[in-house]
DRENZAKE-602810 format. One record per residue (C-alpha): residue number from 0; residue in three letters; x, y, z. Coordinates in pm, 1 decimal, padded with zeros to 6 digits, always signed. Layout:
N
- NUM Ala X Y Z;
...
//
This chain:
254
- 0 Unk -00337.8 +00985.8 +02483.0;
- 1 Unk -00278.2 +01343.0 +02361.7;
- 2 Unk -00276.7 +01433.1 +01995.0;
- 3 Unk +00103.7 +01472.0 +02007.7;
- 4 Unk +00139.9 +01113.8 +02126.5;
- 5 Unk -00078.9 +00962.6 +01860.9;
- 6 Unk +00111.7 +00792.8 +01578.4;
- 7 Unk +00083.1 +00965.0 +01242.7;
- 8 Unk -00123.1 +00820.5 +00961.5;
- 9 Unk +00204.1 +00744.9 +00781.1;
- 10 Unk +00341.1 +00553.7 +01079.6;
- 11 Unk +00016.1 +00361.4 +01117.1;
- 12 Unk +00021.8 +00265.7 +00749.6;
- 13 Unk +00374.1 +00130.4 +00777.9;
- 14 Unk +00308.4 -00053.0 +01105.1;
- 15 Unk -00003.5 -00210.8 +00955.1;
- 16 Unk +00206.0 -00350.0 +00668.8;
- 17 Unk +00454.9 -00502.1 +00914.7;
- 18 Unk +00174.5 -00653.6 +01121.6;
- 19 Unk +00028.9 -00815.7 +00811.0;
- 20 Unk +00363.9 -00981.3 +00734.5;
- 21 Unk +00370.0 -01132.1 +01084.5;
- 22 Unk +00005.7 -01240.4 +01068.6;
- 23 Unk +00068.4 -01402.3 +00729.0;
- 24 Unk +00324.4 -01635.2 +00889.2;
- 25 Unk +00036.6 -01804.0 +01073.5;
- 26 Unk +00000.2 -01583.9 +01380.8;
- 27 Unk -00337.1 -01479.9 +01236.9;
- 28 Unk -00482.1 -01805.1 +01370.7;
- 29 Unk -00355.1 -01773.9 +01729.6;
- 30 Unk -00368.1 -01404.0 +01812.5;
- 31 Unk -00680.2 -01282.1 +01987.9;
- 32 Unk -00573.8 -00921.6 +01941.8;
- 33 Unk -00324.0 -00741.8 +01724.9;
- 34 Unk +00048.3 -00813.0 +01678.5;
- 35 Unk +00233.9 -00679.0 +01981.0;
- 36 Unk +00420.2 -00350.4 +01963.8;
- 37 Unk +00740.7 -00530.5 +02066.5;
- 38 Unk +00719.6 -00765.7 +01767.2;
- 39 Unk +00650.6 -00473.1 +01534.7;
- 40 Unk +00946.6 -00286.2 +01685.5;
- 41 Unk +01172.9 -00585.2 +01617.6;
- 42 Unk +01071.6 -00575.3 +01250.6;
- 43 Unk +01112.3 -00196.3 +01247.1;
- 44 Unk +01470.0 -00242.2 +01367.2;
- 45 Unk +01534.0 -00491.6 +01088.8;
- 46 Unk +01389.3 -00240.5 +00842.1;
- 47 Unk +01652.6 +00005.3 +00960.9;
- 48 Unk +01926.1 -00251.7 +00898.4;
- 49 Unk +01787.7 -00315.5 +00548.1;
- 50 Unk +01777.9 +00055.6 +00479.2;
- 51 Unk +02143.1 +00093.5 +00577.0;
- 52 Unk +02245.6 -00212.5 +00373.6;
- 53 Unk +02063.6 -00111.1 +00055.7;
- 54 Unk +02177.7 +00250.3 +00092.5;
- 55 Unk +02536.3 +00124.3 +00098.1;
- 56 Unk +02479.2 -00101.4 -00203.5;
- 57 Unk +02294.0 +00150.4 -00420.1;
- 58 Unk +02507.8 +00450.6 -00333.2;
- 59 Unk +02399.1 +00812.8 -00342.8;
- 60 Unk +02300.8 +00834.6 -00708.5;
- 61 Unk +01962.6 +00998.1 -00772.7;
- 62 Unk +01938.3 +00848.0 -01120.9;
- 63 Unk +01639.7 +00622.2 -01194.0;
- 64 Unk +01665.2 +00272.4 -01053.6;
- 65 Unk +01706.7 +00054.4 -01360.6;
- 66 Unk +01732.8 -00322.5 -01375.5;
- 67 Unk +02103.4 -00314.3 -01475.1;
- 68 Unk +02179.1 -00077.9 -01185.6;
- 69 Unk +01997.5 -00303.8 -00939.5;
- 70 Unk +02180.1 -00612.5 -01070.4;
- 71 Unk +02516.6 -00436.9 -01048.3;
- 72 Unk +02444.1 -00329.1 -00692.4;
- 73 Unk +02355.4 -00685.9 -00592.3;
- 74 Unk +02634.3 -00856.7 -00787.6;
- 75 Unk +02770.4 -01017.3 -00469.8;
- 76 Unk +02425.6 -01104.8 -00332.4;
- 77 Unk +02330.7 -01407.4 -00538.4;
- 78 Unk +02037.6 -01501.0 -00320.0;
- 79 Unk +01864.3 -01174.4 -00408.6;
- 80 Unk +01959.5 -01199.9 -00774.9;
- 81 Unk +01791.6 -01541.6 -00778.3;
- 82 Unk +01485.6 -01378.1 -00628.7;
- 83 Unk +01484.9 -01114.1 -00900.4;
- 84 Unk +01494.4 -01394.7 -01157.1;
- 85 Unk +01196.5 -01557.0 -00984.6;
- 86 Unk +01012.3 -01225.3 -00991.4;
- 87 Unk +01080.2 -01169.7 -01359.7;
- 88 Unk +00953.9 -01517.9 -01432.2;
- 89 Unk +00635.1 -01463.0 -01233.0;
- 90 Unk +00512.1 -01103.1 -01226.3;
- 91 Unk +00440.4 -00834.7 -01487.3;
- 92 Unk +00652.4 -00524.0 -01446.1;
- 93 Unk +00409.8 -00271.7 -01591.5;
- 94 Unk +00189.1 -00232.0 -01285.1;
- 95 Unk +00213.9 -00210.6 -00909.1;
- 96 Unk -00083.9 -00445.9 -00892.5;
- 97 Unk +00099.7 -00775.2 -00845.9;
- 98 Unk -00224.8 -00960.4 -00779.8;
- 99 Unk -00378.6 -00865.0 -01115.1;
- 100 Unk -00099.8 -00830.6 -01372.7;
- 101 Unk -00194.8 -00746.1 -01728.7;
- 102 Unk -00145.9 -01079.9 -01912.3;
- 103 Unk -00079.5 -00909.2 -02246.8;
- 104 Unk +00173.7 -00664.4 -02106.1;
- 105 Unk +00327.9 -00941.2 -01897.0;
- 106 Unk +00455.2 -01142.1 -02191.4;
- 107 Unk +00634.1 -00863.3 -02376.1;
- 108 Unk +00769.1 -00669.5 -02081.0;
- 109 Unk +00881.9 -00958.9 -01867.1;
- 110 Unk +01045.4 -01134.6 -02163.0;
- 111 Unk +01243.4 -00820.0 -02239.5;
- 112 Unk +01337.2 -00781.4 -01871.1;
- 113 Unk +01451.8 -01142.8 -01854.2;
- 114 Unk +01676.0 -01080.1 -02154.7;
- 115 Unk +01824.1 -00772.6 -01986.4;
- 116 Unk +01872.9 -00968.1 -01662.9;
- 117 Unk +02054.1 -01256.1 -01831.2;
- 118 Unk +02268.3 -01025.6 -02043.4;
- 119 Unk +02371.1 -00822.3 -01739.7;
- 120 Unk +02456.4 -01133.5 -01536.8;
- 121 Unk +02660.4 -01268.4 -01826.7;
- 122 Unk +02846.3 -00937.3 -01857.3;
- 123 Unk +02928.1 -00943.9 -01486.4;
- 124 Unk +03017.5 -01316.5 -01495.8;
- 125 Unk +02747.1 -01394.9 -01240.1;
- 126 Unk +02656.1 -01762.5 -01218.4;
- 127 Unk +02334.7 -01831.2 -01027.5;
- 128 Unk +02356.3 -02210.9 -01048.0;
- 129 Unk +02462.0 -02250.6 -00682.5;
- 130 Unk +02331.3 -01921.3 -00548.1;
- 131 Unk +02193.6 -02066.0 -00223.0;
- 132 Unk +02458.0 -02329.0 -00149.0;
- 133 Unk +02586.8 -02167.1 +00170.7;
- 134 Unk +02471.3 -02344.9 +00490.4;
- 135 Unk +02334.5 -02017.2 +00630.5;
- 136 Unk +02103.2 -01981.0 +00330.3;
- 137 Unk +01986.9 -02338.4 +00383.7;
- 138 Unk +01847.4 -02220.8 +00717.3;
- 139 Unk +01633.1 -01968.0 +00532.5;
- 140 Unk +01500.2 -02241.9 +00305.8;
- 141 Unk +01430.9 -02461.0 +00608.4;
- 142 Unk +01251.6 -02170.4 +00772.9;
- 143 Unk +01039.7 -02112.9 +00464.2;
- 144 Unk +00936.2 -02477.5 +00472.3;
- 145 Unk +00859.1 -02444.7 +00843.9;
- 146 Unk +00644.1 -02138.7 +00774.3;
- 147 Unk +00444.1 -02325.2 +00512.3;
- 148 Unk +00413.6 -02626.7 +00744.5;
- 149 Unk +00296.4 -02395.7 +01021.1;
- 150 Unk +00032.7 -02237.5 +00796.9;
- 151 Unk -00084.7 -02576.9 +00669.2;
- 152 Unk -00114.3 -02702.5 +01027.6;
- 153 Unk -00326.9 -02407.1 +01131.0;
- 154 Unk -00544.6 -02432.6 +00822.4;
- 155 Unk -00600.3 -02806.3 +00868.6;
- 156 Unk -00662.2 -02807.1 +01243.7;
- 157 Unk -00784.9 -02463.7 +01346.4;
- 158 Unk -00927.1 -02257.8 +01063.2;
- 159 Unk -01292.3 -02227.1 +00975.3;
- 160 Unk -01383.8 -02171.2 +00611.2;
- 161 Unk -01433.8 -01800.7 +00678.4;
- 162 Unk -01095.6 -01773.8 +00851.5;
- 163 Unk -00923.2 -01952.9 +00565.8;
- 164 Unk -01070.9 -01715.3 +00307.8;
- 165 Unk -00980.9 -01410.1 +00515.5;
- 166 Unk -00630.1 -01544.2 +00573.2;
- 167 Unk -00584.4 -01600.4 +00199.9;
- 168 Unk -00677.6 -01237.5 +00132.9;
- 169 Unk -00449.8 -01123.1 +00414.9;
- 170 Unk -00151.1 -01311.4 +00270.9;
- 171 Unk -00201.7 -01136.7 -00062.5;
- 172 Unk -00178.5 -00799.4 +00110.8;
- 173 Unk +00118.1 -00891.1 +00333.2;
- 174 Unk +00394.0 -00709.9 +00147.9;
- 175 Unk +00562.8 -00373.4 +00129.5;
- 176 Unk +00416.0 -00221.8 -00183.3;
- 177 Unk +00275.2 +00115.7 -00278.2;
- 178 Unk +00254.6 +00361.5 +00011.6;
- 179 Unk +00422.7 +00139.9 +00276.5;
- 180 Unk +00721.9 +00092.9 +00047.8;
- 181 Unk +00736.5 +00464.2 -00034.4;
- 182 Unk +00743.1 +00529.6 +00340.5;
- 183 Unk +01030.5 +00282.7 +00380.7;
- 184 Unk +01222.1 +00448.2 +00094.8;
- 185 Unk +01179.8 +00791.1 +00253.0;
- 186 Unk +01286.0 +00667.0 +00596.2;
- 187 Unk +01581.2 +00486.7 +00438.9;
- 188 Unk +01698.3 +00809.0 +00277.5;
- 189 Unk +01695.9 +00643.3 -00064.9;
- 190 Unk +01631.3 +00908.2 -00330.5;
- 191 Unk +01522.8 +00674.7 -00606.4;
- 192 Unk +01343.8 +00805.1 -00911.6;
- 193 Unk +01087.2 +00592.1 -01088.1;
- 194 Unk +01143.5 +00507.4 -01452.1;
- 195 Unk +00890.9 +00540.0 -01727.1;
- 196 Unk +00607.4 +00288.0 -01733.5;
- 197 Unk +00724.2 -00049.4 -01855.3;
- 198 Unk +01076.3 -00020.6 -01716.4;
- 199 Unk +01009.9 +00068.2 -01351.3;
- 200 Unk +01184.7 -00179.3 -01121.5;
- 201 Unk +01057.3 -00027.3 -00796.8;
- 202 Unk +00809.0 -00319.9 -00764.0;
- 203 Unk +01103.2 -00562.9 -00787.7;
- 204 Unk +01285.6 -00370.1 -00515.9;
- 205 Unk +00971.8 -00376.8 -00299.4;
- 206 Unk +00947.6 -00751.9 -00356.3;
- 207 Unk +01307.8 -00799.0 -00240.9;
- 208 Unk +01259.1 -00594.2 +00075.3;
- 209 Unk +00939.2 -00786.4 +00154.9;
- 210 Unk +01128.6 -01115.8 +00123.4;
- 211 Unk +01404.1 -00978.0 +00347.8;
- 212 Unk +01141.7 -00918.0 +00616.8;
- 213 Unk +01002.0 -01267.7 +00569.2;
- 214 Unk +01356.4 -01399.8 +00605.5;
- 215 Unk +01359.4 -01280.4 +00967.3;
- 216 Unk +01047.1 -01483.2 +01041.4;
- 217 Unk +01176.6 -01782.8 +00846.5;
- 218 Unk +01508.8 -01787.0 +01031.8;
- 219 Unk +01323.1 -01759.0 +01363.3;
- 220 Unk +01114.1 -02063.1 +01265.7;
- 221 Unk +01423.3 -02255.5 +01153.3;
- 222 Unk +01574.6 -02183.6 +01493.6;
- 223 Unk +01261.8 -02323.2 +01656.9;
- 224 Unk +01312.4 -02648.8 +01470.7;
- 225 Unk +01680.2 -02662.5 +01572.7;
- 226 Unk +01603.8 -02608.2 +01940.8;
- 227 Unk +01278.8 -02802.9 +01965.0;
- 228 Unk +01053.5 -02501.2 +02024.9;
- 229 Unk +00680.8 -02527.7 +01951.5;
- 230 Unk +00625.8 -02430.5 +01588.8;
- 231 Unk +00268.4 -02320.7 +01653.6;
- 232 Unk +00320.3 -02071.1 +01934.1;
- 233 Unk +00310.8 -01696.1 +01881.5;
- 234 Unk +00614.6 -01522.9 +01731.5;
- 235 Unk +00811.4 -01322.0 +01988.1;
- 236 Unk +01021.8 -01009.5 +01963.1;
- 237 Unk +01324.4 -01188.9 +02110.1;
- 238 Unk +01308.2 -01455.1 +01838.3;
- 239 Unk +01293.2 -01191.1 +01565.7;
- 240 Unk +01577.8 -00991.4 +01719.7;
- 241 Unk +01797.0 -01302.7 +01734.5;
- 242 Unk +01705.2 -01392.4 +01375.6;
- 243 Unk +01782.4 -01038.9 +01261.7;
- 244 Unk +02125.8 -01062.2 +01420.7;
- 245 Unk +02182.6 -01397.3 +01249.8;
- 246 Unk +02092.8 -01253.3 +00911.1;
- 247 Unk +02329.1 -00960.3 +00956.4;
- 248 Unk +02609.0 -01210.9 +01011.0;
- 249 Unk +02532.4 -01412.8 +00697.2;
- 250 Unk +02811.5 -01385.0 +00444.0;
- 251 Unk +02687.5 -01278.6 +00102.5;
- 252 Unk +02337.3 -01185.4 +00219.4;
- 253 Unk +02360.9 -00807.2 +00178.8;
//
């Protein structure tokens, strides 16, 4: 392969992040090599859809991405607002290191952010009580359960202790955060400024986009259950493409 044909370091970094998300669904235990280029391409295509959707929601403003702005942009996307609430209840917002949040900073910052979140939802008359009541969203929940069942099955029947420990570390890294997310933002054409420390919601946005990518896998697994397809076989590009199309047709998703 000539130097012109070699993927750039930036492209490799982004592709590696996508491969980790696929491996974290359980494919880690059945692949003898790396995730296929076709599967990665299917996720890349879904990334392009997400970029277009979020670009439409957030508009062309170059102002810092604040929590109120993000909530306003997602006012009709209750599933993602529920996910923001979960994030605010779980992670500190003062660091990009989601695996090692500062416990002292967590309490003050996340409590303040939760207050802002609730006040903004109240102002916009957003009720999250039945945010995932639509049948299409139930498929995502089913798929999430299938993913966890799939992982548990592999861990119980296939994994060695060393594989389990490595898989646990892999799952912690399987997200768009830091450089991979910055690459996605640039490719998406989203000119989003970071706020001052303590109020930056870029990690929340990265969390949402990561979950949107997991949704493709979860819907593919839910479809396997519906059609009686082996839960423990390797993910395919066709499955992910069909799931991506299904998500694009979900009312109230994005």
